[in-house]
Rosetta silent file (secondary structure, phi, psi, omega in degrees, C-alpha in Angstrom):
SEQUENCE: MGHLTLREALASNRLDAFVQEQQDKGTELATGSELERGLALLITQRRSLAAQGLERRASESWRKTLLSATLW
SCORE:     score description
SCORE:     0.000 S_00000001
   1 L     0.000  136.988  179.029   16.580   -9.387  -14.871 S_00000001
   2 L   -80.220  176.657  178.684   18.700   -6.395  -15.846 S_00000001
   3 L   -68.183  125.542  179.786   19.670   -3.421  -13.782 S_00000001
   4 L  -103.929  123.283  178.500   16.610   -1.277  -13.066 S_00000001
   5 L   -85.858  162.094  177.259   17.264    2.402  -12.428 S_00000001
   6 H   -62.474  -37.010  177.371   15.111    4.474  -10.117 S_00000001
   7 H   -61.887  -44.591  179.494   13.932    6.554  -13.088 S_00000001
   8 H   -64.676  -40.071 -178.338   12.850    3.368  -14.935 S_00000001
   9 H   -62.329  -44.503 -179.723   11.146    2.039  -11.817 S_00000001
  10 H   -64.663  -43.398 -178.481    9.181    5.248  -11.436 S_00000001
  11 H   -66.650  -30.716 -177.046    8.186    5.336  -15.098 S_00000001
  12 L  -107.394   10.819  177.787    7.022    1.742  -15.075 S_00000001
  13 L    57.281   47.780 -177.423    5.465    1.750  -11.572 S_00000001
  14 L  -129.103   45.261 -179.943    7.965   -0.838  -10.320 S_00000001
  15 H   -60.603  -37.363  177.808    9.356    0.733   -7.158 S_00000001
  16 H   -57.567  -44.784 -178.541    8.998   -2.617   -5.356 S_00000001
  17 H   -67.370  -40.882  178.282   11.242   -4.318   -7.905 S_00000001
  18 H   -59.969  -48.999 -178.471   13.819   -1.509   -7.708 S_00000001
  19 H   -62.432  -44.070  179.047   14.050   -1.676   -3.945 S_00000001
  20 H   -61.880  -43.086  179.420   14.244   -5.465   -3.985 S_00000001
  21 H   -62.397  -43.327  179.302   16.980   -5.405   -6.617 S_00000001
  22 H   -63.917  -39.198  177.099   19.023   -2.894   -4.618 S_00000001
  23 H   -66.643  -40.403  177.394   18.676   -5.031   -1.459 S_00000001
  24 H   -61.386  -36.690  177.564   19.670   -8.145   -3.364 S_00000001
  25 H   -72.703  -13.742 -178.365   22.780   -6.359   -4.627 S_00000001
  26 L    82.202   20.767  179.707   23.657   -5.467   -1.043 S_00000001
  27 L   -60.793  130.924 -179.056   23.360   -1.738   -1.676 S_00000001
  28 L   -79.978  144.322  176.166   23.893    0.175    1.557 S_00000001
  29 L   -82.113  103.056 -178.442   21.149    2.552    2.695 S_00000001
  30 L  -123.037  151.874  179.944   22.963    5.887    2.698 S_00000001
  31 L   -59.584  127.475  179.369   21.650    9.423    2.876 S_00000001
  32 L    83.508    2.060 -179.436   20.969   10.687   -0.662 S_00000001
  33 L   -77.238  159.310  176.155   21.347    7.302   -2.271 S_00000001
  34 H   -61.590  -35.053  177.333   18.999    6.049   -4.960 S_00000001
  35 H   -61.137  -45.869 -178.617   17.920    3.296   -2.529 S_00000001
  36 H   -60.835  -44.440  178.168   16.989    5.862    0.073 S_00000001
  37 H   -64.137  -41.596  179.435   15.005    7.863   -2.491 S_00000001
  38 H   -64.807  -44.250  177.156   13.319    4.717   -3.837 S_00000001
  39 H   -62.313  -42.433 -179.586   12.339    3.610   -0.354 S_00000001
  40 H   -61.195  -45.232 -178.818   10.997    7.067    0.513 S_00000001
  41 H   -65.636  -40.368 -179.999    8.914    7.115   -2.663 S_00000001
  42 H   -64.741  -43.049  178.990    7.618    3.567   -2.074 S_00000001
  43 H   -62.865  -44.453 -178.531    6.608    4.390    1.505 S_00000001
  44 H   -62.976  -44.584  179.868    4.907    7.577    0.388 S_00000001
  45 H   -60.878  -43.865 -178.654    3.051    5.705   -2.396 S_00000001
  46 H   -67.614  -42.004  177.342    1.873    2.972    0.008 S_00000001
  47 H   -60.405  -40.566  177.097    0.741    5.508    2.590 S_00000001
  48 H   -59.659  -46.934  179.077   -1.183    7.347   -0.079 S_00000001
  49 H   -62.479  -41.880  178.228   -2.860    4.163   -1.230 S_00000001
  50 H   -62.719  -44.214  178.846   -3.675    3.223    2.341 S_00000001
  51 H   -62.553  -40.641  177.442   -5.139    6.633    3.018 S_00000001
  52 H   -64.412  -39.015  177.363   -7.264    6.393   -0.109 S_00000001
  53 H   -64.295  -43.640  177.646   -8.504    3.006    0.994 S_00000001
  54 H   -65.049  -38.888  179.045   -9.373    4.304    4.459 S_00000001
  55 H   -64.748  -40.307 -177.885  -11.064    7.322    2.899 S_00000001
  56 H   -67.799  -41.510 -179.446  -13.092    5.073    0.558 S_00000001
  57 H   -66.725  -42.721  178.150  -14.144    2.795    3.456 S_00000001
  58 H   -60.694  -40.645  179.822  -15.140    5.781    5.602 S_00000001
  59 H   -64.667  -42.469  178.828  -17.120    7.182    2.702 S_00000001
  60 H   -65.612  -41.439  178.398  -18.892    3.848    2.157 S_00000001
  61 H   -63.775  -41.427 -179.924  -19.602    3.522    5.869 S_00000001
  62 H   -63.836  -41.782  178.886  -20.984    7.059    5.963 S_00000001
  63 H   -63.615  -42.471  178.651  -23.256    6.315    2.975 S_00000001
  64 H   -64.338  -41.250  176.935  -24.592    3.172    4.679 S_00000001
  65 H   -63.633  -42.236  178.725  -25.259    5.109    7.876 S_00000001
  66 H   -63.864  -42.545  178.828  -27.045    7.817    5.949 S_00000001
  67 H   -61.796  -47.186  179.830  -29.074    5.270    4.027 S_00000001
  68 H   -64.927  -33.814  178.811  -30.145    3.450    7.149 S_00000001
  69 H   -68.593  -34.704 -178.868  -31.040    6.727    8.821 S_00000001
  70 H   -76.374  -19.600 -179.075  -33.256    7.732    5.935 S_00000001
  71 H   -79.681  -17.684  179.584  -35.070    4.405    6.017 S_00000001
  72 L   -76.009    0.000    0.000  -36.316    5.057    9.587 S_00000001
């Protein structure tokens, strides 16, 4: 696999691969580095997906509760 830049990783939705490649190369985590920015973006992306999942589950649970309440 060739060198993946942060810009390419973002464009192709491959932040995981970018971070892994940087770690494999032994890149140090320094303030302002591409690795730091990549990790921050990856964490933000995962938190957002987790929040969406929680929101979806809460919404489904609320619908089930509403449905069961209307059946009484």
